[in-house]
N, C-alpha and C positions, 0 to 999 in steps of 0.2 A: 680431568683436562681433555679436551677435544683435540685429539691427535690428527694430523694430515699425514698423507704418505708423499714422498720424494723418491722417485725411481724405485720404489718398493720397500723402502727403509722407513722405519717411523721418525716422525719429526715433531719438533714442538710446534705449539699453536702459535698465532700471532699477537698473544697478549702482550708479550715483551719484544726487546730487540735481540739480535743474534749480534755478538761481539766477535769479529775476525780479525785477531792480531795477526800483522803480515799480510794482510789482504791486497796489498798492492804490488805484491811479487807474482811471478809466474804462476804458480800453482794456486796461491790465495786468491788471485783475481779471478781465476777459473771456479774456485768455490764460491766466491761471491757472486759471479754471474749466475751460476746455477741456482742459488738461494734467491737472487733478485728475480729470475724468472719464475719461480714458484711463488712469488708473491710475499716473502718474508721481509722484515723490517731489519735493515743491516746496518751496523756501524763497523766500519774499518778503522783500526788504530794502527798506524804503522810510521816507522821513522823514515821511510824512503831511503835507507841505505842501499838497497838492492832493488826496490820496487820504484814506481813511477805513479804519479798522482793520476795520470789520463788513463790507467789501467783499471781505475775504480769507476765502473760505469753503472753501479747501482749502490743505493744506500749512501751514508754519509762518510766522507773521510776526515779523520782527525790525525794530524800530523803529531807525533809524540814518540818518545822512547820508553819503553816498559822500564828502563832503568830509572827514570825521573819519577819516582814514586809521588812525590809531592803534586806534579801536574797530572799524574795519573787518578790519584785520590780526588783532586780537585773537580777533574772533568767528569769522573763516573760517580760523584756524590749522589745525584738524583736518578741515575740511570737504573732502570729495572731490566738486567740482563738475564735471558732464561736460557741461553747455551753461549760458551765461548769456545771458539777454535782457534788454537794457536798454531800459526803456519809460518813462524820466522825461520829465516834460513840461518843455519849454522855453518861456518866456515872453518875447515880444518887447513892448516898449513904443516908441510913438512919441512925440516931442516935440510 
């Protein structure tokens, strides 16, 4: 595999897509921006519960929930993903 460097780190080549779940949130959108500026092909899969669509300025945004496995399976059936980044926010509540 012909690897490229992103900020000194080894990264996957551009043969497939990079899937970023939670990529419409604050941290995820910054990761997507960095990947996009580096020339990677990105797909963001986010339910927009804490993120916003306009934060995804690179790649393709697919609105969906990871808990909806039927939609996820149907959507990802023909997708070749070479790297997946899970950046969903987890919230904790105290009583």
